[in-house]
C-alpha positions as CSV (number, residue, x, y, z in Angstrom):
1,M,-26.3,4.6,-11.4
2,R,-24.4,2.1,-13.6
3,Q,-21.3,4.3,-13.5
4,N,-21.5,4.7,-9.8
5,E,-21.7,0.9,-9.4
6,K,-18.7,0.4,-11.8
7,N,-16.6,3.0,-10.0
8,Q,-17.6,1.5,-6.6
9,Q,-16.4,-1.9,-7.7
10,R,-13.2,-0.5,-9.0
11,N,-12.6,1.4,-5.7
12,V,-13.3,-1.7,-3.6
13,R,-10.9,-3.8,-5.7
14,T,-8.2,-1.1,-5.5
15,R,-8.6,-0.7,-1.7
16,S,-8.4,-4.4,-1.3
17,L,-5.3,-4.7,-3.3
18,V,-3.7,-1.9,-1.3
19,K,-4.6,-3.6,2.0
20,S,-3.2,-6.9,0.8
21,R,0.1,-5.4,-0.4
22,V,0.5,-3.5,2.9
23,K,-0.3,-6.7,4.8
24,K,2.4,-8.6,2.9
25,L,4.9,-5.9,3.7
26,L,4.1,-5.9,7.4
27,E,4.4,-9.7,7.5
28,A,7.8,-9.5,5.9
29,I,8.9,-6.8,8.3
30,E,7.7,-8.9,11.3
31,A,9.6,-11.9,9.9
32,K,12.7,-9.6,9.5
33,D,13.1,-10.8,5.9
34,M,14.9,-7.9,4.3
35,E,14.7,-9.1,0.7
36,R,11.0,-9.9,0.8
37,A,10.3,-6.6,2.6
38,E,12.1,-4.6,0.0
39,G,10.1,-6.0,-2.8
40,A,6.9,-5.7,-0.8
41,L,7.6,-2.1,0.0
42,S,8.0,-1.2,-3.7
43,A,4.8,-3.1,-4.5
44,A,2.8,-1.4,-1.7
45,V,4.0,2.1,-2.7
46,R,3.1,1.4,-6.3
47,E,-0.4,0.3,-5.4
48,I,-0.9,3.2,-3.0
49,N,0.2,5.7,-5.6
50,R,-2.1,4.0,-8.2
51,A,-5.0,4.3,-5.7
52,R,-4.2,8.0,-5.1
53,S,-4.1,8.7,-8.8
54,K,-7.5,7.0,-9.3
55,G,-9.0,9.1,-6.5
56,V,-9.6,6.1,-4.3
57,L,-7.3,7.5,-1.6
58,H,-6.8,11.2,-0.7
59,R,-3.3,12.4,-1.5
60,N,-2.4,13.2,2.1
61,T,-3.7,9.7,3.2
62,A,-1.5,8.1,0.5
63,S,1.5,10.1,1.6
64,R,1.0,9.3,5.2
65,K,0.7,5.5,4.5
66,I,3.8,5.5,2.4
67,S,5.7,7.5,5.0
68,R,4.7,5.2,7.9
69,L,5.5,2.0,5.9
70,T,8.9,3.4,4.8
71,Q,9.7,4.3,8.4
72,K,9.0,0.7,9.5
73,F,11.1,-0.6,6.7
74,T,14.0,1.7,7.5
75,A,13.8,0.6,11.2
76,L,14.1,-3.0,10.0
77,A,17.1,-2.1,7.8
78,G,18.7,-0.2,10.7
79,S,18.5,-3.1,13.1
């Protein structure tokens, strides 16, 4: 039970960090700030991959999130 609680806290912390990184990226994309978005994209991808390696996110979910965020970033870079 103690292990479950410890793992649950880690998972919640990791999910929260992923959400906040993604939110910062989306805010930068909405503001059309290329430099901030570029840094935020790398930070978001790093956190998503970390969550995937810890087993917090399924690998397909992580890949899908990264793909969609990269598409949004590329659309900003193209315009």
